[in-house]
C-alpha positions as CSV (number, residue, x, y, z in Angstrom):
1,X,-6.7,25.6,39.6
2,X,-10.1,25.8,38.0
3,X,-8.1,27.9,35.2
4,X,-5.2,26.1,34.7
5,X,-7.5,22.9,34.6
6,X,-9.7,24.8,32.0
7,X,-6.4,26.0,30.0
8,X,-4.8,22.4,29.9
9,X,-8.7,21.2,28.7
10,X,-8.6,23.9,25.8
11,X,-4.8,22.8,25.1
12,X,-5.6,19.5,24.7
13,X,-8.7,20.0,22.7
14,X,-7.2,22.1,20.2
15,X,-3.9,19.5,19.8
16,X,-6.4,16.4,18.3
17,X,-8.3,18.8,16.6
18,X,-5.0,19.7,14.8
19,X,-3.6,15.9,14.4
20,X,-7.3,15.2,13.3
21,X,-7.0,17.7,10.2
22,X,-3.2,17.6,9.0
23,X,-2.8,13.7,9.3
24,X,-3.5,11.9,6.0
25,X,-6.7,10.0,5.2
26,X,-5.5,6.7,5.3
27,X,-7.4,3.2,6.0
28,X,-6.0,0.2,8.0
29,X,-4.2,-1.8,5.6
30,X,-5.5,-5.4,4.6
31,X,-4.5,-8.2,6.6
32,X,-4.4,-12.0,6.1
33,X,-4.7,-13.7,2.6
34,X,-4.8,-9.4,1.1
35,X,-1.7,-8.5,2.8
36,X,0.7,-6.0,0.5
37,X,4.3,-8.1,1.0
38,X,6.4,-5.6,3.0
39,X,8.6,-3.6,0.5
40,X,6.0,-3.8,-2.4
41,X,3.5,-1.8,-4.0
42,X,0.0,-3.2,-4.6
43,X,-3.6,-2.4,-6.5
44,X,-6.5,-3.9,-5.1
45,X,-9.4,-4.8,-7.5
46,X,-11.8,-4.0,-4.2
47,X,-12.3,-0.7,-2.4
48,X,-11.7,-1.4,1.5
49,X,-15.0,-0.9,2.8
50,X,-15.8,-4.0,0.2
51,X,-12.9,-6.1,1.4
52,X,-10.1,-5.0,-1.1
53,X,-10.2,-8.4,-3.0
54,X,-8.0,-10.1,-5.4
55,X,-4.3,-7.5,-5.5
56,X,-1.1,-7.8,-7.9
57,X,2.1,-6.4,-6.2
58,X,5.3,-5.4,-7.6
59,X,8.5,-4.1,-6.6
60,X,9.5,0.2,-6.8
61,X,10.1,0.7,-10.5
62,X,8.0,1.9,-13.3
63,X,5.5,-0.1,-14.8
64,X,4.3,1.6,-18.7
65,X,1.1,-0.4,-19.1
66,X,-0.8,-2.2,-16.3
67,X,-3.1,-3.9,-18.7
68,X,-0.1,-6.3,-19.0
69,X,-0.8,-7.4,-15.5
70,X,-4.0,-9.1,-14.0
71,X,-4.8,-9.7,-10.0
72,X,-3.1,-13.1,-9.8
73,X,-3.3,-12.9,-5.2
74,X,-6.5,-14.0,-4.8
75,X,-7.3,-11.8,-1.7
76,X,-10.9,-12.9,-0.9
77,X,-11.4,-13.6,-4.7
78,X,-12.8,-10.9,-6.0
79,X,-11.5,-9.8,-9.6
80,X,-9.3,-12.9,-9.5
81,X,-7.6,-13.0,-12.7
82,X,-9.3,-9.5,-14.1
83,X,-6.4,-6.7,-15.7
84,X,-5.3,-4.7,-13.6
85,X,-5.2,-1.6,-16.0
86,X,-8.1,-0.2,-16.1
87,X,-9.5,-1.8,-13.0
88,X,-7.8,-1.3,-9.7
89,X,-9.7,0.9,-6.4
90,X,-7.7,0.6,-3.9
91,X,-3.7,0.8,-3.3
92,X,-1.3,0.1,-0.9
93,X,2.2,1.8,-0.4
94,X,4.7,-0.4,1.5
95,X,7.9,0.4,-0.7
96,X,9.0,3.3,1.3
97,X,9.1,5.1,-2.1
98,X,6.4,7.8,-3.6
99,X,4.3,6.3,-6.3
100,X,2.7,8.5,-8.8
101,X,-0.7,7.2,-10.8
102,X,-1.1,8.5,-14.8
103,X,-4.2,8.1,-16.4
104,X,-2.7,6.8,-19.3
105,X,0.0,4.3,-20.5
106,X,3.9,5.2,-20.5
107,X,3.5,8.2,-18.0
108,X,0.9,10.1,-20.9
109,X,-1.9,11.8,-20.1
110,X,-2.5,13.4,-16.7
111,X,-0.5,12.8,-13.2
112,X,-3.6,11.7,-11.3
113,X,-2.7,10.7,-7.9
114,X,0.4,10.6,-5.8
115,X,0.1,7.8,-2.8
116,X,3.3,8.2,-0.1
117,X,4.8,5.7,2.1
118,X,2.3,3.9,4.0
119,X,-0.7,4.6,2.1
120,X,-3.3,2.2,2.0
121,X,-6.6,3.5,0.7
122,X,-9.0,4.3,-2.0
123,X,-7.9,5.6,-5.4
124,X,-9.4,9.0,-5.8
125,X,-11.8,9.7,-8.7
126,X,-9.6,10.2,-11.6
127,X,-7.6,7.2,-10.7
128,X,-10.4,5.0,-9.5
129,X,-10.8,2.5,-12.5
130,X,-9.1,4.2,-14.4
131,X,-5.3,3.9,-13.6
132,X,-2.7,2.9,-17.0
133,X,0.6,3.6,-15.1
134,X,2.7,4.0,-12.2
135,X,6.2,4.8,-11.6
136,X,8.1,5.7,-8.1
137,X,10.7,8.0,-7.1
């Protein structure tokens, strides 16, 4: 009986470890005034640990020059009215499409980050405050 219990404990622990290492690292999506609308892609002025901040949202598609947009949704107010291009710290992808970020306008430069559907979190280095265009699949 002890061996059976020990084997079950090892199996549960191993399963929990695998889930913890294979699952993507997402932040909790913002709520309240900072909620990203369903079916949208949202870029936020702040990182999640700093309260997300003001944001802008789009329908799936291609956006070749993010400097043409501002953080026009109040959120918590930080970054409100600032140009999105070169100033986004985080993203929420509620679109159901994979999102591709480039560090140059009109898909020039390097593909720096792919945000899968459901991703909510900080943009990685290389694109954090350095995003200029984005496209969905």
